[in-house]
CHARMM-style PDB file with segment names, atoms N, HN, CA, C and O in Angstrom:
ATOM      1  N   MET     1      18.338  63.127  -1.482  1.00  0.00      PROA
ATOM      2  CA  MET     1      19.244  62.166  -1.439  1.00  0.00      PROA
ATOM      3  C   MET     1      19.367  61.774  -3.069  1.00  0.00      PROA
ATOM      4  O   MET     1      18.325  61.211  -3.406  1.00  0.00      PROA
ATOM      5  N   ASN     2      20.151  61.875  -3.994  1.00  0.00      PROA
ATOM      6  HN  ASN     2      20.997  62.332  -3.720  1.00  0.00      PROA
ATOM      7  CA  ASN     2      20.489  61.953  -5.049  1.00  0.00      PROA
ATOM      8  C   ASN     2      20.667  60.124  -5.428  1.00  0.00      PROA
ATOM      9  O   ASN     2      21.152  59.211  -4.760  1.00  0.00      PROA
ATOM     10  N   ASP     3      20.139  60.148  -6.557  1.00  0.00      PROA
ATOM     11  HN  ASP     3      19.745  60.890  -7.099  1.00  0.00      PROA
ATOM     12  CA  ASP     3      20.546  58.500  -7.090  1.00  0.00      PROA
ATOM     13  C   ASP     3      21.724  57.732  -7.096  1.00  0.00      PROA
ATOM     14  O   ASP     3      21.531  56.531  -7.286  1.00  0.00      PROA
ATOM     15  N   LEU     4      22.910  58.094  -6.940  1.00  0.00      PROA
ATOM     16  HN  LEU     4      23.067  59.069  -6.786  1.00  0.00      PROA
ATOM     17  CA  LEU     4      23.993  57.737  -6.277  1.00  0.00      PROA
ATOM     18  C   LEU     4      24.142  57.127  -4.832  1.00  0.00      PROA
ATOM     19  O   LEU     4      24.715  56.099  -4.470  1.00  0.00      PROA
ATOM     20  N   GLU     5      23.361  58.197  -4.033  1.00  0.00      PROA
ATOM     21  HN  GLU     5      22.896  59.032  -4.328  1.00  0.00      PROA
ATOM     22  CA  GLU     5      23.437  57.804  -2.583  1.00  0.00      PROA
ATOM     23  C   GLU     5      22.420  57.021  -2.217  1.00  0.00      PROA
ATOM     24  O   GLU     5      22.488  56.491  -1.108  1.00  0.00      PROA
ATOM     25  N   GLU     6      21.151  56.757  -3.151  1.00  0.00      PROA
ATOM     26  HN  GLU     6      21.096  57.188  -4.052  1.00  0.00      PROA
ATOM     27  CA  GLU     6      20.280  55.863  -2.981  1.00  0.00      PROA
ATOM     28  C   GLU     6      20.670  54.358  -2.895  1.00  0.00      PROA
ATOM     29  O   GLU     6      20.354  53.542  -2.028  1.00  0.00      PROA
ATOM     30  N   ILE     7      21.689  54.138  -4.380  1.00  0.00      PROA
ATOM     31  HN  ILE     7      21.945  54.800  -5.084  1.00  0.00      PROA
ATOM     32  CA  ILE     7      22.263  52.903  -4.638  1.00  0.00      PROA
ATOM     33  C   ILE     7      23.462  52.787  -3.757  1.00  0.00      PROA
ATOM     34  O   ILE     7      23.544  51.641  -3.316  1.00  0.00      PROA
ATOM     35  N   LEU     8      24.326  53.494  -3.387  1.00  0.00      PROA
ATOM     36  HN  LEU     8      24.259  54.425  -3.745  1.00  0.00      PROA
ATOM     37  CA  LEU     8      24.929  53.109  -2.141  1.00  0.00      PROA
ATOM     38  C   LEU     8      24.415  52.805  -0.769  1.00  0.00      PROA
ATOM     39  O   LEU     8      24.771  51.811  -0.137  1.00  0.00      PROA
ATOM     40  N   ARG     9      23.582  53.679  -0.341  1.00  0.00      PROA
ATOM     41  HN  ARG     9      23.293  54.486  -0.854  1.00  0.00      PROA
ATOM     42  CA  ARG     9      22.656  52.949   0.416  1.00  0.00      PROA
ATOM     43  C   ARG     9      21.850  51.167   0.603  1.00  0.00      PROA
ATOM     44  O   ARG     9      21.755  50.230   1.395  1.00  0.00      PROA
ATOM     45  N   ALA    10      21.560  51.481  -0.343  1.00  0.00      PROA
ATOM     46  HN  ALA    10      21.637  52.242  -0.987  1.00  0.00      PROA
ATOM     47  CA  ALA    10      20.911  50.111  -0.707  1.00  0.00      PROA
ATOM     48  C   ALA    10      22.127  48.771  -0.697  1.00  0.00      PROA
ATOM     49  O   ALA    10      21.894  47.624  -0.316  1.00  0.00      PROA
ATOM     50  N   GLU    11      23.393  49.271  -1.203  1.00  0.00      PROA
ATOM     51  HN  GLU    11      23.582  50.203  -1.513  1.00  0.00      PROA
ATOM     52  CA  GLU    11      24.187  47.986  -1.344  1.00  0.00      PROA
ATOM     53  C   GLU    11      24.437  48.145   0.167  1.00  0.00      PROA
ATOM     54  O   GLU    11      24.255  47.065   0.728  1.00  0.00      PROA
ATOM     55  N   MET    12      24.807  49.163   1.045  1.00  0.00      PROA
ATOM     56  HN  MET    12      24.955  50.041   0.589  1.00  0.00      PROA
ATOM     57  CA  MET    12      25.185  49.078   2.116  1.00  0.00      PROA
ATOM     58  C   MET    12      24.314  48.234   3.018  1.00  0.00      PROA
ATOM     59  O   MET    12      24.750  47.225   3.573  1.00  0.00      PROA
ATOM     60  N   VAL    13      23.050  48.673   3.156  1.00  0.00      PROA
ATOM     61  HN  VAL    13      22.695  49.493   2.705  1.00  0.00      PROA
ATOM     62  CA  VAL    13      22.083  47.407   3.594  1.00  0.00      PROA
ATOM     63  C   VAL    13      22.670  46.100   3.309  1.00  0.00      PROA
ATOM     64  O   VAL    13      23.334  45.405   4.077  1.00  0.00      PROA
ATOM     65  N   LYS    14      22.284  45.822   1.910  1.00  0.00      PROA
ATOM     66  HN  LYS    14      21.744  46.387   1.286  1.00  0.00      PROA
ATOM     67  CA  LYS    14      22.152  44.402   1.099  1.00  0.00      PROA
ATOM     68  C   LYS    14      23.898  43.640   2.249  1.00  0.00      PROA
ATOM     69  O   LYS    14      23.874  42.657   2.989  1.00  0.00      PROA
ATOM     70  N   TYR    15      24.996  44.456   1.985  1.00  0.00      PROA
ATOM     71  HN  TYR    15      25.016  45.255   1.383  1.00  0.00      PROA
ATOM     72  CA  TYR    15      26.117  44.116   2.718  1.00  0.00      PROA
ATOM     73  C   TYR    15      25.514  43.666   4.178  1.00  0.00      PROA
ATOM     74  O   TYR    15      25.559  42.469   4.461  1.00  0.00      PROA
ATOM     75  N   LEU    16      24.917  44.656   5.166  1.00  0.00      PROA
ATOM     76  HN  LEU    16      24.881  45.629   4.936  1.00  0.00      PROA
ATOM     77  CA  LEU    16      24.716  44.318   6.206  1.00  0.00      PROA
ATOM     78  C   LEU    16      24.183  42.996   6.773  1.00  0.00      PROA
ATOM     79  O   LEU    16      24.390  42.254   7.734  1.00  0.00      PROA
ATOM     80  N   VAL    17      23.287  43.087   5.549  1.00  0.00      PROA
ATOM     81  HN  VAL    17      23.119  43.689   4.769  1.00  0.00      PROA
ATOM     82  CA  VAL    17      22.210  41.686   5.943  1.00  0.00      PROA
ATOM     83  C   VAL    17      22.953  40.265   5.615  1.00  0.00      PROA
ATOM     84  O   VAL    17      22.797  39.205   6.221  1.00  0.00      PROA
ATOM     85  N   GLN    18      23.983  40.581   4.259  1.00  0.00      PROA
ATOM     86  HN  GLN    18      24.111  41.443   3.767  1.00  0.00      PROA
ATOM     87  CA  GLN    18      24.911  39.375   4.278  1.00  0.00      PROA
ATOM     88  C   GLN    18      25.653  39.176   5.251  1.00  0.00      PROA
ATOM     89  O   GLN    18      25.650  38.143   5.920  1.00  0.00      PROA
ATOM     90  N   LYS    19      26.468  40.283   5.458  1.00  0.00      PROA
ATOM     91  HN  LYS    19      26.471  41.122   4.915  1.00  0.00      PROA
ATOM     92  CA  LYS    19      27.322  39.768   6.940  1.00  0.00      PROA
ATOM     93  C   LYS    19      26.687  39.302   8.380  1.00  0.00      PROA
ATOM     94  O   LYS    19      27.258  38.677   9.273  1.00  0.00      PROA
ATOM     95  N   THR    20      25.448  39.751   8.347  1.00  0.00      PROA
ATOM     96  HN  THR    20      24.984  40.259   7.621  1.00  0.00      PROA
ATOM     97  CA  THR    20      24.859  39.414   9.731  1.00  0.00      PROA
ATOM     98  C   THR    20      24.137  38.132   9.555  1.00  0.00      PROA
ATOM     99  O   THR    20      24.152  37.313  10.475  1.00  0.00      PROA
ATOM    100  N   ILE    21      23.490  37.885   8.420  1.00  0.00      PROA
ATOM    101  HN  ILE    21      23.478  38.550   7.674  1.00  0.00      PROA
ATOM    102  CA  ILE    21      22.533  36.754   8.107  1.00  0.00      PROA
ATOM    103  C   ILE    21      21.149  36.641   9.020  1.00  0.00      PROA
ATOM    104  O   ILE    21      19.983  36.760   8.643  1.00  0.00      PROA
ATOM    105  N   PHE    22      21.677  36.367  10.361  1.00  0.00      PROA
ATOM    106  HN  PHE    22      22.624  36.270  10.666  1.00  0.00      PROA
ATOM    107  CA  PHE    22      20.714  36.198  11.629  1.00  0.00      PROA
ATOM    108  C   PHE    22      20.805  37.451  12.397  1.00  0.00      PROA
ATOM    109  O   PHE    22      21.851  38.049  12.653  1.00  0.00      PROA
ATOM    110  N   CYS    23      19.242  37.901  12.849  1.00  0.00      PROA
ATOM    111  HN  CYS    23      18.392  37.415  12.641  1.00  0.00      PROA
ATOM    112  CA  CYS    23      19.021  38.867  13.433  1.00  0.00      PROA
ATOM    113  C   CYS    23      19.604  38.357  14.824  1.00  0.00      PROA
ATOM    114  O   CYS    23      19.551  37.230  15.316  1.00  0.00      PROA
ATOM    115  N   PRO    24      20.232  39.641  15.353  1.00  0.00      PROA
ATOM    116  CA  PRO    24      21.272  39.504  16.549  1.00  0.00      PROA
ATOM    117  C   PRO    24      20.133  39.387  18.107  1.00  0.00      PROA
ATOM    118  O   PRO    24      20.527  39.033  19.218  1.00  0.00      PROA
ATOM    119  N   GLY    25      18.931  39.727  17.808  1.00  0.00      PROA
ATOM    120  HN  GLY    25      18.610  40.014  16.905  1.00  0.00      PROA
ATOM    121  CA  GLY    25      18.010  39.706  19.008  1.00  0.00      PROA
ATOM    122  C   GLY    25      17.431  38.703  19.156  1.00  0.00      PROA
ATOM    123  O   GLY    25      17.288  38.244  20.289  1.00  0.00      PROA
ATOM    124  N   THR    26      16.834  37.952  17.834  1.00  0.00      PROA
ATOM    125  HN  THR    26      16.950  38.324  16.914  1.00  0.00      PROA
ATOM    126  CA  THR    26      15.727  36.950  17.325  1.00  0.00      PROA
ATOM    127  C   THR    26      16.565  35.797  17.059  1.00  0.00      PROA
ATOM    128  O   THR    26      16.131  34.775  17.589  1.00  0.00      PROA
ATOM    129  N   GLY    27      17.351  35.693  16.574  1.00  0.00      PROA
ATOM    130  HN  GLY    27      17.703  36.524  16.143  1.00  0.00      PROA
ATOM    131  CA  GLY    27      17.991  34.621  15.843  1.00  0.00      PROA
ATOM    132  C   GLY    27      17.193  34.492  14.431  1.00  0.00      PROA
ATOM    133  O   GLY    27      17.705  33.613  13.738  1.00  0.00      PROA
ATOM    134  N   GLN    28      16.537  34.865  14.068  1.00  0.00      PROA
ATOM    135  HN  GLN    28      16.121  35.579  14.631  1.00  0.00      PROA
ATOM    136  CA  GLN    28      15.298  35.007  12.610  1.00  0.00      PROA
ATOM    137  C   GLN    28      16.612  35.303  11.542  1.00  0.00      PROA
ATOM    138  O   GLN    28      17.664  35.931  11.660  1.00  0.00      PROA
ATOM    139  N   LEU    29      16.002  34.540  10.476  1.00  0.00      PROA
ATOM    140  HN  LEU    29      15.147  34.030  10.380  1.00  0.00      PROA
ATOM    141  CA  LEU    29      16.645  35.203   9.015  1.00  0.00      PROA
ATOM    142  C   LEU    29      16.931  36.374   8.907  1.00  0.00      PROA
ATOM    143  O   LEU    29      16.177  36.882   9.737  1.00  0.00      PROA
ATOM    144  N   LEU    30      17.698  37.460   8.306  1.00  0.00      PROA
ATOM    145  HN  LEU    30      18.310  37.047   7.632  1.00  0.00      PROA
ATOM    146  CA  LEU    30      17.557  38.641   7.608  1.00  0.00      PROA
ATOM    147  C   LEU    30      16.959  38.585   6.499  1.00  0.00      PROA
ATOM    148  O   LEU    30      17.173  37.627   5.756  1.00  0.00      PROA
ATOM    149  N   ASP    31      16.119  39.548   6.155  1.00  0.00      PROA
ATOM    150  HN  ASP    31      15.945  40.326   6.758  1.00  0.00      PROA
ATOM    151  CA  ASP    31      15.796  40.028   4.484  1.00  0.00      PROA
ATOM    152  C   ASP    31      16.072  41.089   4.209  1.00  0.00      PROA
ATOM    153  O   ASP    31      15.668  42.042   4.876  1.00  0.00      PROA
ATOM    154  N   VAL    32      16.533  41.170   3.573  1.00  0.00      PROA
ATOM    155  HN  VAL    32      16.861  40.396   3.031  1.00  0.00      PROA
ATOM    156  CA  VAL    32      17.009  42.910   2.917  1.00  0.00      PROA
ATOM    157  C   VAL    32      15.696  43.540   2.375  1.00  0.00      PROA
ATOM    158  O   VAL    32      15.777  44.766   2.298  1.00  0.00      PROA
ATOM    159  N   ARG    33      14.523  43.022   1.986  1.00  0.00      PROA
ATOM    160  HN  ARG    33      14.457  42.026   2.049  1.00  0.00      PROA
ATOM    161  CA  ARG    33      13.511  43.771   2.211  1.00  0.00      PROA
ATOM    162  C   ARG    33      12.471  43.844   3.163  1.00  0.00      PROA
ATOM    163  O   ARG    33      11.461  44.546   3.142  1.00  0.00      PROA
ATOM    164  N   THR    34      12.883  42.964   4.062  1.00  0.00      PROA
ATOM    165  HN  THR    34      13.704  42.394   4.079  1.00  0.00      PROA
ATOM    166  CA  THR    34      12.134  43.678   5.177  1.00  0.00      PROA
ATOM    167  C   THR    34      12.694  43.987   6.938  1.00  0.00      PROA
ATOM    168  O   THR    34      12.105  43.903   8.016  1.00  0.00      PROA
ATOM    169  N   CYS    35      14.065  44.357   6.562  1.00  0.00      PROA
ATOM    170  HN  CYS    35      14.544  44.424   5.686  1.00  0.00      PROA
ATOM    171  CA  CYS    35      14.627  44.484   8.072  1.00  0.00      PROA
ATOM    172  C   CYS    35      14.664  45.946   8.209  1.00  0.00      PROA
ATOM    173  O   CYS    35      14.531  46.684   7.233  1.00  0.00      PROA
ATOM    174  N   ILE    36      14.795  46.261   9.087  1.00  0.00      PROA
ATOM    175  HN  ILE    36      14.903  45.661   9.880  1.00  0.00      PROA
ATOM    176  CA  ILE    36      14.800  47.589  10.269  1.00  0.00      PROA
ATOM    177  C   ILE    36      16.504  47.630  10.060  1.00  0.00      PROA
ATOM    178  O   ILE    36      17.361  46.763  10.234  1.00  0.00      PROA
ATOM    179  N   VAL    37      16.583  49.155   9.571  1.00  0.00      PROA
ATOM    180  HN  VAL    37      15.887  49.859   9.429  1.00  0.00      PROA
ATOM    181  CA  VAL    37      17.726  49.515   9.286  1.00  0.00      PROA
ATOM    182  C   VAL    37      18.325  50.651  10.385  1.00  0.00      PROA
ATOM    183  O   VAL    37      17.793  51.740  10.599  1.00  0.00      PROA
ATOM    184  N   LEU    38      19.131  50.321  10.810  1.00  0.00      PROA
ATOM    185  HN  LEU    38      19.563  49.436  10.636  1.00  0.00      PROA
ATOM    186  CA  LEU    38      19.883  51.541  12.405  1.00  0.00      PROA
ATOM    187  C   LEU    38      20.919  52.108  11.465  1.00  0.00      PROA
ATOM    188  O   LEU    38      21.865  51.606  10.858  1.00  0.00      PROA
ATOM    189  N   ASN    39      20.295  53.625  11.576  1.00  0.00      PROA
ATOM    190  HN  ASN    39      19.527  54.033  12.070  1.00  0.00      PROA
ATOM    191  CA  ASN    39      21.715  54.359  10.806  1.00  0.00      PROA
ATOM    192  C   ASN    39      22.443  55.280  11.983  1.00  0.00      PROA
ATOM    193  O   ASN    39      21.919  55.621  13.043  1.00  0.00      PROA
ATOM    194  N   ASP    40      23.446  55.514  11.642  1.00  0.00      PROA
ATOM    195  HN  ASP    40      23.873  55.237  10.781  1.00  0.00      PROA
ATOM    196  CA  ASP    40      24.189  56.020  12.720  1.00  0.00      PROA
ATOM    197  C   ASP    40      24.052  57.815  12.755  1.00  0.00      PROA
ATOM    198  O   ASP    40      23.077  58.135  12.074  1.00  0.00      PROA
ATOM    199  N   ALA    41      24.602  58.767  13.224  1.00  0.00      PROA
ATOM    200  HN  ALA    41      25.393  58.507  13.777  1.00  0.00      PROA
ATOM    201  CA  ALA    41      24.506  60.066  13.729  1.00  0.00      PROA
ATOM    202  C   ALA    41      24.367  60.544  12.064  1.00  0.00      PROA
ATOM    203  O   ALA    41      23.373  61.193  11.739  1.00  0.00      PROA
ATOM    204  N   ASP    42      25.443  60.178  11.005  1.00  0.00      PROA
ATOM    205  HN  ASP    42      26.251  59.650  11.269  1.00  0.00      PROA
ATOM    206  CA  ASP    42      25.482  60.818   9.849  1.00  0.00      PROA
ATOM    207  C   ASP    42      24.515  60.108   8.905  1.00  0.00      PROA
ATOM    208  O   ASP    42      24.497  60.505   7.740  1.00  0.00      PROA
ATOM    209  N   GLY    43      23.711  59.109   9.261  1.00  0.00      PROA
ATOM    210  HN  GLY    43      23.726  58.786  10.208  1.00  0.00      PROA
ATOM    211  CA  GLY    43      22.335  59.045   8.216  1.00  0.00      PROA
ATOM    212  C   GLY    43      22.833  57.540   7.737  1.00  0.00      PROA
ATOM    213  O   GLY    43      21.860  56.923   7.302  1.00  0.00      PROA
ATOM    214  N   ASP    44      24.100  56.731   7.681  1.00  0.00      PROA
ATOM    215  HN  ASP    44      24.890  57.232   8.034  1.00  0.00      PROA
ATOM    216  CA  ASP    44      24.521  55.731   7.415  1.00  0.00      PROA
ATOM    217  C   ASP    44      24.110  54.254   7.928  1.00  0.00      PROA
ATOM    218  O   ASP    44      24.039  54.088   9.146  1.00  0.00      PROA
ATOM    219  N   PRO    45      23.923  53.521   7.339  1.00  0.00      PROA
ATOM    220  CA  PRO    45      23.245  52.268   7.845  1.00  0.00      PROA
ATOM    221  C   PRO    45      24.472  51.643   8.511  1.00  0.00      PROA
ATOM    222  O   PRO    45      25.617  51.615   8.059  1.00  0.00      PROA
ATOM    223  N   VAL    46      24.049  51.177   9.600  1.00  0.00      PROA
ATOM    224  HN  VAL    46      23.119  51.200   9.966  1.00  0.00      PROA
ATOM    225  CA  VAL    46      25.154  50.280  10.957  1.00  0.00      PROA
ATOM    226  C   VAL    46      24.509  49.208  11.228  1.00  0.00      PROA
ATOM    227  O   VAL    46      25.259  48.468  11.865  1.00  0.00      PROA
ATOM    228  N   ALA    47      23.695  48.835  11.101  1.00  0.00      PROA
ATOM    229  HN  ALA    47      23.086  49.436  10.585  1.00  0.00      PROA
ATOM    230  CA  ALA    47      23.160  47.474  11.953  1.00  0.00      PROA
ATOM    231  C   ALA    47      21.730  47.097  11.306  1.00  0.00      PROA
ATOM    232  O   ALA    47      20.890  47.972  11.096  1.00  0.00      PROA
ATOM    233  N   VAL    48      21.514  45.765  11.010  1.00  0.00      PROA
ATOM    234  HN  VAL    48      22.197  45.054  11.180  1.00  0.00      PROA
ATOM    235  CA  VAL    48      20.031  45.643  10.652  1.00  0.00      PROA
ATOM    236  C   VAL    48      19.445  44.677  11.770  1.00  0.00      PROA
ATOM    237  O   VAL    48      20.211  43.954  12.407  1.00  0.00      PROA
ATOM    238  N   LEU    49      18.068  44.674  11.999  1.00  0.00      PROA
ATOM    239  HN  LEU    49      17.445  45.262  11.482  1.00  0.00      PROA
ATOM    240  CA  LEU    49      17.529  43.835  12.676  1.00  0.00      PROA
ATOM    241  C   LEU    49      16.087  43.353  11.963  1.00  0.00      PROA
ATOM    242  O   LEU    49      15.593  44.118  11.134  1.00  0.00      PROA
ATOM    243  N   SER    50      15.414  42.099  12.274  1.00  0.00      PROA
ATOM    244  HN  SER    50      15.816  41.477  12.947  1.00  0.00      PROA
ATOM    245  CA  SER    50      14.368  41.894  11.940  1.00  0.00      PROA
ATOM    246  C   SER    50      13.313  42.859  12.391  1.00  0.00      PROA
ATOM    247  O   SER    50      13.621  43.681  13.253  1.00  0.00      PROA
ATOM    248  N   PRO    51      11.911  42.840  11.820  1.00  0.00      PROA
ATOM    249  CA  PRO    51      11.021  43.590  12.503  1.00  0.00      PROA
ATOM    250  C   PRO    51      10.864  43.234  13.843  1.00  0.00      PROA
ATOM    251  O   PRO    51      10.659  44.050  14.741  1.00  0.00      PROA
ATOM    252  N   ALA    52      10.968  41.872  14.011  1.00  0.00      PROA
ATOM    253  HN  ALA    52      11.134  41.209  13.281  1.00  0.00      PROA
ATOM    254  CA  ALA    52      10.763  41.292  15.661  1.00  0.00      PROA
ATOM    255  C   ALA    52      11.850  41.536  16.537  1.00  0.00      PROA
ATOM    256  O   ALA    52      11.756  41.367  17.753  1.00  0.00      PROA
ATOM    257  N   GLY    53      12.921  41.944  15.946  1.00  0.00      PROA
ATOM    258  HN  GLY    53      12.998  42.081  14.958  1.00  0.00      PROA
ATOM    259  CA  GLY    53      14.040  41.814  16.654  1.00  0.00      PROA
ATOM    260  C   GLY    53      13.568  43.321  17.468  1.00  0.00      PROA
ATOM    261  O   GLY    53      13.257  43.519  18.642  1.00  0.00      PROA
ATOM    262  N   TRP    54      13.662  44.202  16.356  1.00  0.00      PROA
ATOM    263  HN  TRP    54      13.914  44.041  15.402  1.00  0.00      PROA
ATOM    264  CA  TRP    54      13.242  45.591  17.119  1.00  0.00      PROA
ATOM    265  C   TRP    54      12.070  46.139  17.591  1.00  0.00      PROA
ATOM    266  O   TRP    54      11.955  47.301  17.981  1.00  0.00      PROA
ATOM    267  N   ALA    55      10.827  44.950  17.544  1.00  0.00      PROA
ATOM    268  HN  ALA    55      10.921  44.007  17.227  1.00  0.00      PROA
ATOM    269  CA  ALA    55      10.038  45.046  18.420  1.00  0.00      PROA
ATOM    270  C   ALA    55      10.263  44.899  19.888  1.00  0.00      PROA
ATOM    271  O   ALA    55       9.558  45.325  20.802  1.00  0.00      PROA
ATOM    272  N   ASN    56      11.570  44.097  19.959  1.00  0.00      PROA
ATOM    273  HN  ASN    56      12.143  43.750  19.216  1.00  0.00      PROA
ATOM    274  CA  ASN    56      11.649  43.545  21.104  1.00  0.00      PROA
ATOM    275  C   ASN    56      12.733  44.419  22.038  1.00  0.00      PROA
ATOM    276  O   ASN    56      13.001  44.178  23.215  1.00  0.00      PROA
ATOM    277  N   ILE    57      13.273  45.467  21.236  1.00  0.00      PROA
ATOM    278  HN  ILE    57      13.056  45.663  20.280  1.00  0.00      PROA
ATOM    279  CA  ILE    57      14.039  46.315  22.053  1.00  0.00      PROA
ATOM    280  C   ILE    57      12.852  47.470  22.861  1.00  0.00      PROA
ATOM    281  O   ILE    57      11.871  48.029  22.370  1.00  0.00      PROA
ATOM    282  N   THR    58      13.471  47.539  24.406  1.00  0.00      PROA
ATOM    283  HN  THR    58      14.267  47.085  24.805  1.00  0.00      PROA
ATOM    284  CA  THR    58      12.279  48.458  25.102  1.00  0.00      PROA
ATOM    285  C   THR    58      12.173  50.010  24.601  1.00  0.00      PROA
ATOM    286  O   THR    58      12.984  50.450  23.787  1.00  0.00      PROA
ATOM    287  N   PRO    59      11.440  50.567  24.976  1.00  0.00      PROA
ATOM    288  CA  PRO    59      11.296  51.669  25.003  1.00  0.00      PROA
ATOM    289  C   PRO    59      12.501  52.903  25.684  1.00  0.00      PROA
ATOM    290  O   PRO    59      12.665  54.052  25.275  1.00  0.00      PROA
ATOM    291  N   ALA    60      13.215  52.219  26.811  1.00  0.00      PROA
ATOM    292  HN  ALA    60      13.082  51.285  27.143  1.00  0.00      PROA
ATOM    293  CA  ALA    60      14.191  52.717  27.530  1.00  0.00      PROA
ATOM    294  C   ALA    60      15.496  53.056  26.705  1.00  0.00      PROA
ATOM    295  O   ALA    60      16.009  54.170  26.606  1.00  0.00      PROA
ATOM    296  N   ASN    61      16.043  51.578  25.988  1.00  0.00      PROA
ATOM    297  HN  ASN    61      15.626  50.672  26.069  1.00  0.00      PROA
ATOM    298  CA  ASN    61      16.937  51.293  24.733  1.00  0.00      PROA
ATOM    299  C   ASN    61      16.645  52.388  23.724  1.00  0.00      PROA
ATOM    300  O   ASN    61      17.511  53.137  23.270  1.00  0.00      PROA
ATOM    301  N   ARG    62      15.735  52.414  23.502  1.00  0.00      PROA
ATOM    302  HN  ARG    62      15.032  51.806  23.870  1.00  0.00      PROA
ATOM    303  CA  ARG    62      15.168  53.032  22.036  1.00  0.00      PROA
ATOM    304  C   ARG    62      15.694  54.526  22.107  1.00  0.00      PROA
ATOM    305  O   ARG    62      16.478  55.038  21.308  1.00  0.00      PROA
ATOM    306  N   GLU    63      15.034  55.218  23.375  1.00  0.00      PROA
ATOM    307  HN  GLU    63      14.397  54.802  24.024  1.00  0.00      PROA
ATOM    308  CA  GLU    63      15.677  56.600  23.944  1.00  0.00      PROA
ATOM    309  C   GLU    63      17.168  56.501  23.875  1.00  0.00      PROA
ATOM    310  O   GLU    63      17.707  57.292  23.102  1.00  0.00      PROA
ATOM    311  N   LEU    64      17.869  55.747  24.482  1.00  0.00      PROA
ATOM    312  HN  LEU    64      17.431  55.104  25.110  1.00  0.00      PROA
ATOM    313  CA  LEU    64      19.578  55.503  24.415  1.00  0.00      PROA
ATOM    314  C   LEU    64      19.961  55.597  23.284  1.00  0.00      PROA
ATOM    315  O   LEU    64      20.870  56.405  23.093  1.00  0.00      PROA
ATOM    316  N   LEU    65      19.479  54.895  22.222  1.00  0.00      PROA
ATOM    317  HN  LEU    65      18.741  54.239  22.378  1.00  0.00      PROA
ATOM    318  CA  LEU    65      20.171  54.824  20.653  1.00  0.00      PROA
ATOM    319  C   LEU    65      19.564  56.294  20.340  1.00  0.00      PROA
ATOM    320  O   LEU    65      20.368  56.828  19.576  1.00  0.00      PROA
ATOM    321  N   ALA    66      18.517  57.152  20.598  1.00  0.00      PROA
ATOM    322  HN  ALA    66      17.863  56.719  21.219  1.00  0.00      PROA
ATOM    323  CA  ALA    66      18.107  58.132  19.767  1.00  0.00      PROA
ATOM    324  C   ALA    66      19.255  59.433  20.318  1.00  0.00      PROA
ATOM    325  O   ALA    66      19.641  60.365  19.614  1.00  0.00      PROA
ATOM    326  N   GLU    67      19.723  59.117  22.067  1.00  0.00      PROA
ATOM    327  HN  GLU    67      19.409  58.359  22.640  1.00  0.00      PROA
ATOM    328  CA  GLU    67      20.180  60.193  22.345  1.00  0.00      PROA
ATOM    329  C   GLU    67      21.925  59.820  21.875  1.00  0.00      PROA
ATOM    330  O   GLU    67      22.826  60.574  22.239  1.00  0.00      PROA
ATOM    331  N   ARG    68      22.162  58.753  21.159  1.00  0.00      PROA
ATOM    332  HN  ARG    68      21.429  58.140  20.862  1.00  0.00      PROA
ATOM    333  CA  ARG    68      23.323  58.649  20.648  1.00  0.00      PROA
ATOM    334  C   ARG    68      23.171  59.031  18.871  1.00  0.00      PROA
ATOM    335  O   ARG    68      24.089  58.786  18.088  1.00  0.00      PROA
ATOM    336  N   GLY    69      22.226  59.482  18.564  1.00  0.00      PROA
ATOM    337  HN  GLY    69      21.480  59.681  19.199  1.00  0.00      PROA
ATOM    338  CA  GLY    69      22.387  60.014  17.199  1.00  0.00      PROA
ATOM    339  C   GLY    69      21.629  58.560  16.309  1.00  0.00      PROA
ATOM    340  O   GLY    69      21.378  58.709  15.113  1.00  0.00      PROA
ATOM    341  N   VAL    70      21.363  57.434  16.881  1.00  0.00      PROA
ATOM    342  HN  VAL    70      21.567  57.314  17.853  1.00  0.00      PROA
ATOM    343  CA  VAL    70      21.025  56.384  16.018  1.00  0.00      PROA
ATOM    344  C   VAL    70      19.220  56.577  15.394  1.00  0.00      PROA
ATOM    345  O   VAL    70      18.301  56.948  16.123  1.00  0.00      PROA
ATOM    346  N   THR    71      19.094  56.273  14.131  1.00  0.00      PROA
ATOM    347  HN  THR    71      19.841  55.971  13.539  1.00  0.00      PROA
ATOM    348  CA  THR    71      17.695  56.829  13.801  1.00  0.00      PROA
ATOM    349  C   THR    71      17.388  55.341  13.025  1.00  0.00      PROA
ATOM    350  O   THR    71      18.253  54.571  12.606  1.00  0.00      PROA
ATOM    351  N   VAL    72      16.146  55.186  12.966  1.00  0.00      PROA
ATOM    352  HN  VAL    72      15.444  55.811  13.306  1.00  0.00      PROA
ATOM    353  CA  VAL    72      15.734  54.170  12.590  1.00  0.00      PROA
ATOM    354  C   VAL    72      15.044  54.288  11.153  1.00  0.00      PROA
ATOM    355  O   VAL    72      14.531  55.377  10.897  1.00  0.00      PROA
ATOM    356  N   ALA    73      14.967  53.112  10.030  1.00  0.00      PROA
ATOM    357  HN  ALA    73      15.384  52.227  10.238  1.00  0.00      PROA
ATOM    358  CA  ALA    73      14.457  53.280   8.401  1.00  0.00      PROA
ATOM    359  C   ALA    73      14.050  51.826   8.584  1.00  0.00      PROA
ATOM    360  O   ALA    73      14.669  50.888   9.087  1.00  0.00      PROA
ATOM    361  N   ASP    74      12.783  51.899   8.011  1.00  0.00      PROA
ATOM    362  HN  ASP    74      12.280  52.661   7.602  1.00  0.00      PROA
ATOM    363  CA  ASP    74      12.495  50.706   7.555  1.00  0.00      PROA
ATOM    364  C   ASP    74      12.942  50.641   6.407  1.00  0.00      PROA
ATOM    365  O   ASP    74      13.050  51.726   5.835  1.00  0.00      PROA
ATOM    366  N   HSD    75      13.394  49.306   5.590  1.00  0.00      PROA
ATOM    367  HN  HSD    75      13.306  48.425   6.054  1.00  0.00      PROA
ATOM    368  CA  HSD    75      13.826  48.871   4.197  1.00  0.00      PROA
ATOM    369  C   HSD    75      13.307  48.214   3.407  1.00  0.00      PROA
ATOM    370  OT1 HSD    75      13.859  47.993   2.328  1.00  0.00      PROA
TER     371      HSD     75
END
């Protein structure tokens, strides 16, 4: 990944956190420094969760996400 891609990715994550504000799973305030980033099949950020929100997702649901090409990245 080059510098421009890294900058764009960081801005996309920041936008998602600002747009979502609260974790949809726990209601916790999201923080761009600690959020869990869900990436689509192309590797682009599509959603953010708090670490506790990600921990609440069952292994079966994680498998479904993986089948659909969703990957997870700590940010």
